TIGU-464942 format. One record per residue: residue in one letter; chain; x, y, z of N, C-alpha, C, O in turn. Coordinates in Angstrom, 3 decimals, always signed. Layout:
a A X Y Z X Y Z X Y Z X Y Z .
...
END
This chain:
x A -11.390 +15.313 -12.495 -11.118 +15.028 -11.094 -12.419 +15.143 -10.331 -13.067 +16.190 -10.340 .
x A -12.794 +14.074 -9.678 -13.975 +14.101 -8.831 -13.543 +14.524 -7.434 -12.795 +13.817 -6.759 .
x A -14.028 +15.688 -7.012 -13.647 +16.155 -5.685 -14.770 +16.962 -5.077 -15.561 +17.594 -5.778 .
x A -14.822 +16.929 -3.778 -15.774 +17.718 -3.019 -15.024 +18.226 -1.802 -14.926 +17.545 -0.781 .
x A -14.493 +19.442 -1.930 -13.662 +19.966 -0.853 -14.475 +20.352 +0.362 -13.912 +20.544 +1.439 .
x A -15.818 +20.473 +0.215 -16.625 +20.738 +1.402 -16.602 +19.524 +2.326 -16.650 +19.676 +3.547 .
x A -16.531 +18.324 +1.756 -16.377 +17.121 +2.595 -14.946 +16.597 +2.528 -14.629 +15.550 +3.093 .
x A -14.096 +17.331 +1.837 -12.661 +17.057 +1.825 -12.298 +15.714 +1.206 -11.394 +15.026 +1.681 .
x A -13.009 +15.344 +0.142 -12.791 +14.077 -0.546 -12.311 +14.338 -1.964 -12.893 +15.145 -2.688 .
x A -11.239 +13.644 -2.358 -10.748 +13.703 -3.733 -10.624 +12.272 -4.235 -9.907 +11.459 -3.652 .
x A -11.333 +11.971 -5.328 -11.308 +10.638 -5.925 -10.751 +10.747 -7.341 -11.397 +11.296 -8.234 .
x A -9.557 +10.223 -7.531 -8.898 +10.228 -8.835 -8.671 +8.795 -9.317 -7.642 +8.496 -9.923 .
x A -9.620 +7.924 -9.051 -9.494 +6.519 -9.418 -9.611 +6.327 -10.927 -10.384 +7.007 -11.602 .
x A -8.822 +5.380 -11.436 -8.880 +4.942 -12.826 -8.757 +6.102 -13.816 -9.544 +6.219 -14.755 .
x A -7.769 +6.946 -13.592 -7.491 +8.087 -14.475 -6.172 +7.899 -15.221 -5.731 +8.811 -15.922 .
x A -5.537 +6.742 -15.086 -4.268 +6.446 -15.742 -3.182 +7.448 -15.358 -2.384 +7.868 -16.196 .
x A -3.162 +7.820 -14.094 -2.196 +8.803 -13.598 -0.845 +8.151 -13.304 -0.783 +7.052 -12.753 .
x A +0.224 +8.834 -13.675 +1.573 +8.447 -13.273 +2.095 +9.383 -12.192 +2.967 +9.017 -11.405 .
x A +1.555 +10.584 -12.164 +1.887 +11.591 -11.159 +0.598 +12.243 -10.695 -0.385 +12.284 -11.435 .
x A +0.601 +12.744 -9.489 -0.583 +13.426 -8.978 -0.734 +14.793 -9.625 +0.261 +15.479 -9.861 .
x A -1.965 +15.196 -9.915 -2.178 +16.525 -10.481 -1.818 +17.619 -9.481 -1.825 +17.399 -8.270 .
x A -1.509 +18.779 -9.998 -1.140 +19.924 -9.169 -2.277 +20.297 -8.224 -2.029 +20.810 -7.133 .
x A -3.520 +20.046 -8.629 -4.668 +20.405 -7.786 -4.644 +19.685 -6.440 -5.132 +20.224 -5.446 .
x A -4.083 +18.475 -6.394 -3.966 +17.763 -5.117 -2.979 +18.493 -4.214 -3.249 +18.703 -3.031 .
x A -1.862 +18.868 -4.763 -0.868 +19.602 -3.984 -1.403 +20.962 -3.541 -1.150 +21.401 -2.419 .
x A -2.140 +21.622 -4.425 -2.706 +22.934 -4.095 -3.719 +22.864 -2.953 -3.865 +23.823 -2.194 .
x A -4.418 +21.739 -2.829 -5.462 +21.582 -1.809 -5.048 +20.653 -0.677 -5.901 +20.166 +0.065 .
x A -3.768 +20.406 -0.538 -3.275 +19.440 +0.449 -3.647 +19.781 +1.882 -3.726 +18.886 +2.723 .
x A -3.874 +21.033 +2.174 -4.187 +21.452 +3.546 -5.641 +21.175 +3.930 -5.983 +21.286 +5.107 .
x A -6.511 +20.818 +2.976 -7.910 +20.527 +3.305 -8.317 +19.086 +3.005 -9.342 +18.624 +3.505 .
x A -7.541 +18.372 +2.205 -7.919 +17.012 +1.802 -7.821 +16.062 +2.992 -6.795 +15.986 +3.667 .
x A -8.925 +15.334 +3.231 -8.964 +14.326 +4.295 -9.045 +12.912 +3.743 -8.626 +11.963 +4.406 .
x A -9.579 +12.762 +2.539 -9.748 +11.441 +1.932 -9.255 +11.508 +0.492 -9.774 +12.282 -0.313 .
x A -8.254 +10.696 +0.171 -7.651 +10.698 -1.157 -7.703 +9.279 -1.713 -7.055 +8.369 -1.196 .
x A -8.490 +9.108 -2.783 -8.685 +7.798 -3.404 -7.973 +7.811 -4.753 -8.318 +8.594 -5.638 .
x A -6.984 +6.943 -4.900 -6.154 +6.913 -6.108 -6.082 +5.505 -6.704 -5.053 +5.136 -7.272 .
x A -7.126 +4.730 -6.590 -7.134 +3.339 -7.042 -7.032 +3.231 -8.564 -7.519 +4.092 -9.297 .
x A -6.389 +2.156 -9.023 -6.373 +1.811 -10.436 -5.625 +2.763 -11.345 -6.028 +2.960 -12.492 .
x A -4.565 +3.348 -10.874 -3.741 +4.229 -11.703 -2.388 +3.570 -11.955 -2.216 +2.380 -11.692 .
x A -1.443 +4.329 -12.457 -0.081 +3.839 -12.689 +0.910 +4.553 -11.790 +2.043 +4.818 -12.191 .
x A +0.489 +4.862 -10.589 +1.335 +5.606 -9.656 +2.436 +4.719 -9.084 +2.198 +3.569 -8.714 .
x A +3.633 +5.268 -9.019 +4.759 +4.617 -8.358 +5.116 +5.465 -7.144 +4.471 +6.476 -6.866 .
x A +6.142 +5.044 -6.434 +6.586 +5.812 -5.280 +6.991 +7.227 -5.706 +6.698 +8.194 -5.003 .
x A +7.655 +7.345 -6.840 +8.110 +8.653 -7.328 +6.931 +9.555 -7.688 +7.015 +10.774 -7.537 .
x A +5.848 +8.972 -8.156 +4.679 +9.756 -8.542 +3.887 +10.300 -7.377 +2.956 +11.081 -7.573 .
x A +4.239 +9.903 -6.165 +3.517 +10.347 -4.969 +4.270 +11.399 -4.183 +3.903 +11.683 -3.043 .
x A +5.306 +11.984 -4.747 +6.073 +13.003 -4.030 +5.221 +14.230 -3.778 +4.933 +15.000 -4.694 .
x A +4.826 +14.402 -2.552 +4.002 +15.536 -2.140 +4.569 +16.140 -0.874 +5.392 +15.540 -0.183 .
x A +4.112 +17.328 -0.595 +4.422 +17.906 +0.706 +3.449 +17.318 +1.725 +2.661 +16.432 +1.395 .
x A +3.502 +17.796 +2.927 +2.698 +17.235 +4.014 +1.198 +17.284 +3.724 +0.673 +18.271 +3.209 .
x A +0.533 +16.192 +4.070 -0.925 +16.091 +4.009 -1.406 +15.885 +5.444 -1.835 +14.789 +5.805 .
x A -1.338 +16.920 +6.247 -1.537 +16.790 +7.688 -2.955 +16.401 +8.073 -3.148 +15.834 +9.148 .
x A -3.953 +16.679 +7.247 -5.337 +16.330 +7.575 -5.791 +15.020 +6.938 -6.911 +14.569 +7.176 .
x A -4.935 +14.412 +6.137 -5.323 +13.201 +5.421 -5.613 +12.062 +6.395 -4.771 +11.705 +7.218 .
x A -6.818 +11.499 +6.290 -7.230 +10.384 +7.142 -7.350 +9.081 +6.366 -7.156 +8.003 +6.928 .
x A -7.670 +9.173 +5.074 -7.853 +7.990 +4.241 -6.990 +8.107 +2.999 -7.042 +9.111 +2.288 .
x A -6.194 +7.074 +2.739 -5.391 +7.011 +1.525 -5.571 +5.630 +0.913 -5.189 +4.619 +1.503 .
x A -6.157 +5.601 -0.273 -6.379 +4.342 -0.970 -5.553 +4.333 -2.247 -5.771 +5.143 -3.148 .
x A -4.608 +3.413 -2.313 -3.697 +3.286 -3.451 -3.780 +1.892 -4.064 -2.774 +1.375 -4.550 .
x A -4.944 +1.285 -4.049 -5.122 -0.057 -4.590 -4.810 -0.085 -6.085 -5.110 +0.862 -6.813 .
x A -4.210 -1.177 -6.524 -3.956 -1.446 -7.941 -3.191 -0.335 -8.641 -3.634 +0.183 -9.666 .
x A -2.053 +0.025 -8.091 -1.133 +0.948 -8.731 +0.158 +0.189 -9.033 +0.122 -1.033 -9.172 .
x A +1.269 +0.860 -9.135 +2.549 +0.226 -9.481 +3.587 +0.412 -8.376 +4.770 +0.601 -8.658 .
x A +3.151 +0.359 -7.137 +4.043 +0.580 -5.999 +4.791 -0.715 -5.683 +4.186 -1.736 -5.357 .
x A +6.108 -0.648 -5.786 +6.949 -1.815 -5.536 +7.662 -1.731 -4.199 +7.890 -2.757 -3.559 .
x A +8.015 -0.541 -3.769 +8.746 -0.343 -2.513 +7.768 +0.093 -1.420 +7.641 +1.282 -1.125 .
x A +7.088 -0.872 -0.830 +6.091 -0.575 +0.199 +6.762 +0.012 +1.438 +6.196 +0.888 +2.092 .
x A +7.958 -0.460 +1.763 +8.681 +0.090 +2.917 +8.935 +1.583 +2.740 +8.683 +2.370 +3.653 .
x A +9.428 +1.972 +1.581 +9.673 +3.385 +1.299 +8.397 +4.201 +1.355 +8.389 +5.321 +1.866 .
x A +7.319 +3.640 +0.832 +6.032 +4.333 +0.876 +5.562 +4.525 +2.313 +5.081 +5.602 +2.666 .
x A +5.696 +3.497 +3.143 +5.287 +3.611 +4.546 +6.133 +4.644 +5.285 +5.615 +5.375 +6.129 .
x A +7.418 +4.711 +4.978 +8.274 +5.747 +5.575 +7.805 +7.133 +5.161 +7.725 +8.038 +5.991 .
x A +7.496 +7.301 +3.889 +7.007 +8.583 +3.380 +5.695 +8.957 +4.064 +5.519 +10.096 +4.497 .
x A +4.777 +7.998 +4.162 +3.476 +8.257 +4.786 +3.652 +8.626 +6.256 +2.978 +9.529 +6.752 .
x A +4.551 +7.936 +6.956 +4.740 +8.225 +8.385 +5.230 +9.655 +8.614 +4.925 +10.257 +9.643 .
x A +5.977 +10.192 +7.672 +6.484 +11.560 +7.792 +5.499 +12.611 +7.288 +5.458 +13.722 +7.816 .
x A +4.714 +12.276 +6.284 +3.877 +13.264 +5.597 +2.405 +13.239 +5.985 +1.702 +14.227 +5.774 .
x A +1.928 +12.143 +6.541 +0.492 +11.985 +6.811 +0.265 +11.578 +8.269 -0.099 +10.431 +8.529 .
x A +0.470 +12.477 +9.213 +0.406 +12.112 +10.628 -0.989 +11.738 +11.134 -1.101 +11.121 +12.194 .
x A -2.043 +12.088 +10.417 -3.411 +11.818 +10.870 -4.037 +10.609 +10.196 -5.227 +10.358 +10.384 .
x A -3.274 +9.855 +9.418 -3.828 +8.764 +8.620 -4.439 +7.673 +9.492 -3.806 +7.176 +10.424 .
x A -5.690 +7.307 +9.171 -6.406 +6.260 +9.907 -6.748 +5.063 +9.033 -6.928 +3.956 +9.541 .
x A -6.838 +5.274 +7.718 -7.205 +4.212 +6.776 -6.200 +4.201 +5.627 -5.960 +5.226 +4.988 .
x A -5.616 +3.026 +5.372 -4.661 +2.872 +4.277 -4.950 +1.564 +3.565 -5.166 +0.533 +4.203 .
x A -4.954 +1.612 +2.240 -5.141 +0.391 +1.469 -4.163 +0.365 +0.302 -4.086 +1.309 -0.484 .
x A -3.417 -0.735 +0.203 -2.407 -0.912 -0.843 -2.646 -2.188 -1.645 -1.728 -2.676 -2.305 .
x A -3.835 -2.726 -1.602 -4.160 -4.007 -2.233 -3.839 -3.974 -3.729 -4.162 -3.013 -4.427 .
x A -3.200 -5.039 -4.202 -2.978 -5.214 -5.630 -1.764 -4.516 -6.209 -1.607 -4.486 -7.430 .
x A -0.908 -3.960 -5.384 +0.334 -3.369 -5.876 +1.401 -4.459 -5.979 +1.348 -5.437 -5.233 .
x A +2.369 -4.311 -6.890 +3.397 -5.352 -7.035 +4.185 -5.641 -5.755 +4.598 -6.781 -5.545 .
x A +4.402 -4.656 -4.905 +5.151 -4.863 -3.670 +4.306 -5.286 -2.487 +4.837 -5.514 -1.400 .
x A +3.003 -5.396 -2.675 +2.075 -5.751 -1.598 +2.091 -7.261 -1.391 +1.873 -8.007 -2.346 .
x A +2.342 -7.732 -0.170 +2.362 -9.181 +0.075 +0.946 -9.737 +0.164 +0.240 -9.497 +1.143 .
x A +0.542 -10.466 -0.840 -0.815 -11.022 -0.888 -0.996 -12.040 +0.231 -0.165 -12.938 +0.371 .
x A -2.062 -11.931 +1.038 -2.221 -12.827 +2.191 -2.502 -14.275 +1.819 -2.300 -15.164 +2.646 .
x A -2.964 -14.540 +0.596 -3.305 -15.906 +0.209 -2.246 -16.517 -0.703 -1.840 -17.660 -0.494 .
x A -1.802 -15.782 -1.699 -0.899 -16.362 -2.692 +0.576 -16.094 -2.438 +1.414 -16.509 -3.239 .
x A +0.918 -15.419 -1.357 +2.337 -15.163 -1.056 +3.048 -16.489 -0.795 +2.453 -17.437 -0.284 .
x A +4.331 -16.539 -1.154 +5.113 -17.759 -0.945 +5.268 -18.093 +0.528 +5.345 -19.266 +0.893 .
x A +5.313 -17.086 +1.370 +5.447 -17.284 +2.806 +4.189 -16.755 +3.485 +3.920 -15.556 +3.416 .
x A +3.410 -17.620 +4.142 +2.140 -17.191 +4.736 +2.281 -16.099 +5.795 +1.372 -15.286 +5.960 .
x A +3.401 -16.067 +6.511 +3.568 -15.071 +7.573 +3.954 -13.694 +7.029 +4.017 -12.728 +7.789 .
x A +4.208 -13.595 +5.740 +4.603 -12.329 +5.125 +3.576 -11.231 +5.346 +3.933 -10.103 +5.687 .
x A +2.310 -11.552 +5.154 +1.261 -10.539 +5.293 +1.147 -10.063 +6.741 +0.923 -8.877 +6.985 .
x A +1.298 -10.971 +7.701 +1.244 -10.568 +9.112 +2.442 -9.687 +9.479 +2.298 -8.744 +10.257 .
x A +3.612 -9.983 +8.930 +4.775 -9.117 +9.159 +4.524 -7.727 +8.586 +4.854 -6.717 +9.208 .
x A +3.944 -7.691 +7.409 +3.594 -6.418 +6.767 +2.630 -5.620 +7.633 +2.798 -4.413 +7.802 .
x A +1.621 -6.289 +8.183 +0.641 -5.599 +9.036 +1.296 -5.092 +10.324 +1.024 -3.975 +10.764 .
x A +2.158 -5.916 +10.926 +2.832 -5.503 +12.165 +3.776 -4.327 +11.906 +3.837 -3.391 +12.702 .
x A +4.503 -4.377 +10.803 +5.418 -3.291 +10.463 +4.642 -2.001 +10.191 +5.052 -0.922 +10.618 .
x A +3.527 -2.117 +9.485 +2.703 -0.948 +9.182 +2.135 -0.353 +10.461 +2.107 +0.868 +10.613 .
x A +1.683 -1.193 +11.382 +1.156 -0.707 +12.666 +2.232 +0.043 +13.443 +1.949 +1.046 +14.099 .
x A +3.465 -0.448 +13.364 +4.575 +0.217 +14.056 +4.891 +1.572 +13.412 +5.135 +2.552 +14.115 .
x A +4.885 +1.623 +12.093 +5.229 +2.851 +11.373 +4.143 +3.923 +11.464 +4.445 +5.116 +11.486 .
x A +2.877 +3.495 +11.516 +1.747 +4.432 +11.488 +0.888 +4.234 +12.734 -0.107 +3.511 +12.680 .
x A +1.245 +4.851 +13.841 +0.583 +4.591 +15.122 -0.900 +4.971 +15.177 -1.632 +4.410 +15.992 .
x A -1.364 +5.894 +14.350 -2.775 +6.289 +14.371 -3.645 +5.472 +13.423 -4.864 +5.639 +13.405 .
x A -3.030 +4.591 +12.635 -3.765 +3.808 +11.648 -4.739 +2.850 +12.327 -4.376 +2.160 +13.279 .
x A -5.969 +2.811 +11.838 -7.008 +1.938 +12.396 -7.393 +0.813 +11.438 -7.750 -0.280 +11.878 .
x A -7.322 +1.073 +10.123 -7.676 +0.075 +9.117 -6.554 -0.029 +8.097 -6.048 +0.980 +7.606 .
x A -6.171 -1.269 +7.784 -5.175 -1.532 +6.757 -5.765 -2.517 +5.768 -6.206 -3.600 +6.153 .
x A -5.776 -2.151 +4.508 -6.316 -3.007 +3.449 -7.743 -3.438 +3.763 -8.096 -4.605 +3.595 .
x A -8.546 -2.514 +4.209 -9.984 -2.654 +4.491 -10.320 -3.582 +5.657 -11.472 -3.992 +5.800 .
x A -9.345 -3.918 +6.484 -9.640 -4.693 +7.689 -9.076 -3.961 +8.907 -8.063 -3.269 +8.800 .
x A -9.721 -4.108 +10.056 -9.228 -3.427 +11.265 -7.803 -3.865 +11.595 -7.443 -5.030 +11.430 .
x A -7.021 -2.932 +12.054 -5.631 -3.193 +12.418 -5.552 -3.468 +13.908 -5.869 -2.603 +14.725 .
x A -5.129 -4.671 +14.259 -4.999 -5.041 +15.670 -3.622 -4.652 +16.158 -2.612 -4.987 +15.538 .
x A -3.586 -3.950 +17.263 -2.315 -3.467 +17.820 -1.619 -4.506 +18.689 -0.453 -4.324 +19.037 .
x A -2.300 -5.589 +19.047 -1.690 -6.575 +19.939 -0.855 -7.613 +19.192 -0.217 -8.455 +19.825 .
x A -0.846 -7.570 +17.860 -0.050 -8.509 +17.074 +1.312 -7.887 +16.810 +1.408 -6.766 +16.312 .
x A +2.362 -8.624 +17.149 +3.715 -8.137 +16.893 +4.488 -9.199 +16.133 +4.107 -10.370 +16.127 .
x A +5.544 -8.800 +15.509 +6.409 -9.729 +14.801 +7.293 -10.430 +15.820 +7.814 -9.794 +16.736 .
x A +7.463 -11.739 +15.665 +8.299 -12.529 +16.566 +9.709 -11.942 +16.624 +10.397 -11.867 +15.606 .
x A +10.128 -11.533 +17.803 +11.421 -10.866 +17.971 +12.604 -11.814 +17.773 +13.720 -11.363 +17.512 .
x A +12.374 -13.104 +17.894 +13.497 -14.032 +17.776 +14.095 -14.054 +16.375 +15.291 -14.306 +16.224 .
x A +13.294 -13.797 +15.356 +13.833 -13.819 +13.995 +13.631 -12.493 +13.284 +13.651 -12.450 +12.054 .
x A +13.439 -11.418 +14.021 +13.130 -10.133 +13.400 +14.218 -9.106 +13.660 +14.145 -8.332 +14.614 .
x A +15.215 -9.109 +12.811 +16.168 -8.012 +12.827 +15.549 -6.897 +12.000 +14.572 -7.129 +11.288 .
x A +16.091 -5.708 +12.079 +15.477 -4.588 +11.370 +15.383 -4.853 +9.873 +14.403 -4.452 +9.246 .
x A +16.365 -5.509 +9.288 +16.290 -5.779 +7.854 +15.279 -6.876 +7.557 +14.661 -6.872 +6.493 .
x A +15.099 -7.822 +8.485 +14.115 -8.871 +8.268 +12.710 -8.305 +8.253 +11.866 -8.751 +7.475 .
x A +12.452 -7.328 +9.103 +11.122 -6.727 +9.149 +10.740 -6.118 +7.816 +9.582 -6.187 +7.405 .
x A +11.697 -5.529 +7.149 +11.400 -4.792 +5.925 +11.614 -5.613 +4.669 +11.175 -5.200 +3.595 .
x A +12.261 -6.743 +4.759 +12.602 -7.479 +3.550 +11.371 -7.950 +2.798 +11.437 -8.132 +1.582 .
x A +10.264 -8.151 +3.472 +9.054 -8.581 +2.792 +8.438 -7.470 +1.962 +7.580 -7.733 +1.119 .
x A +8.854 -6.245 +2.184 +8.252 -5.117 +1.493 +8.921 -4.816 +0.160 +8.481 -3.916 -0.556 .
x A +9.943 -5.528 -0.178 +10.630 -5.306 -1.443 +10.227 -6.417 -2.412 +10.305 -7.602 -2.090 .
x A +9.805 -6.018 -3.574 +9.357 -6.991 -4.559 +10.548 -7.824 -5.037 +11.608 -7.280 -5.346 .
x A +10.368 -9.126 -5.094 +11.448 -10.003 -5.503 +11.275 -10.450 -6.952 +12.242 -10.471 -7.713 .
x A +10.054 -10.806 -7.335 +9.817 -11.307 -8.674 +8.359 -11.099 -9.022 +7.471 -11.377 -8.216 .
x A +8.119 -10.613 -10.211 +6.758 -10.485 -10.716 +6.725 -11.121 -12.086 +7.473 -10.721 -12.978 .
x A +5.868 -12.106 -12.263 +5.724 -12.760 -13.550 +4.979 -11.836 -14.493 +3.910 -11.332 -14.148 .
x A +5.527 -11.606 -15.682 +4.900 -10.689 -16.626 +4.511 -11.372 -17.927 +4.136 -10.695 -18.884 .
x A +4.589 -12.679 -17.986 +4.241 -13.395 -19.205 +2.746 -13.465 -19.442 +1.950 -13.054 -18.599 .
x A +2.375 -13.990 -20.600 +0.964 -14.062 -20.970 +0.271 -15.274 -20.357 -0.949 -15.270 -20.196 .
x A +1.027 -16.303 -20.018 +0.432 -17.530 -19.500 +0.625 -17.646 -18.002 +1.519 -17.028 -17.425 .
x A -0.221 -18.440 -17.386 -0.108 -18.685 -15.956 +1.005 -19.684 -15.692 +1.218 -20.607 -16.479 .
x A +1.711 -19.504 -14.592 +2.728 -20.468 -14.184 +2.191 -21.403 -13.108 +2.931 -22.237 -12.585 .
x A +0.936 -21.275 -12.780 +0.360 -21.993 -11.656 +0.442 -23.497 -11.743 +0.617 -24.151 -10.715 .
x A +0.323 -24.082 -12.933 +0.281 -25.532 -13.060 +1.447 -26.088 -13.867 +1.308 -27.139 -14.494 .
x A +2.572 -25.422 -13.866 +3.671 -25.864 -14.715 +4.289 -27.182 -14.267 +4.979 -27.827 -15.056 .
x A +4.061 -27.601 -13.025 +4.627 -28.852 -12.539 +3.628 -30.007 -12.598 +3.984 -31.141 -12.277 .
x A +2.419 -29.749 -12.992 +1.405 -30.798 -13.070 +1.434 -31.407 -14.465 +1.289 -30.704 -15.464 .
x A +1.619 -32.684 -14.519 +1.646 -33.420 -15.786 +0.285 -34.070 -16.007 -0.515 -34.179 -15.078 .
x A +0.028 -34.499 -17.236 -1.231 -35.164 -17.551 -1.414 -36.433 -16.721 -2.544 -36.807 -16.405 .
x A -0.322 -37.091 -16.369 -0.415 -38.328 -15.585 -0.859 -38.071 -14.150 -1.331 -38.985 -13.476 .
x A -0.711 -36.835 -13.677 -1.142 -36.494 -12.327 -2.641 -36.258 -12.244 -3.200 -36.225 -11.147 .
x A -3.298 -36.093 -13.377 -4.736 -35.776 -13.388 -5.600 -36.997 -13.356 -6.826 -36.886 -13.361 .
END
């Protein structure tokens, strides 16, 4: 575990973790920056008590499928959070390859609503003036983008399955 509690940073990236080590829980009252990129963490693997001083949480490239549940957990447990990154998780709506282009903006607006002190989301500044269109946003619509619908797990790409040789 790479950590420096004098600067309150814990970096557990690429350690193949499914659950957080006890040392994180033991030092939860001093940790301000927690980097957990490239592990196998799920929502269940992040069950911790309050991290009241946590300002940065990076969970890039893990196995988080229920982003809504994670945001609810963070809103209750991490009141000082200013930086959050969830890039590359199965439940994360990719801004370029998502089936619906507005999905990522809904995700950003919902995250801004859930985490009022957040300043950066997925390494970009979070603008507070962007809101989800109220005409089509019921409470379930706001969160529906945060639930993973389908993840392709095969060995081949499905990207060009409709392109025939005659189209080239």
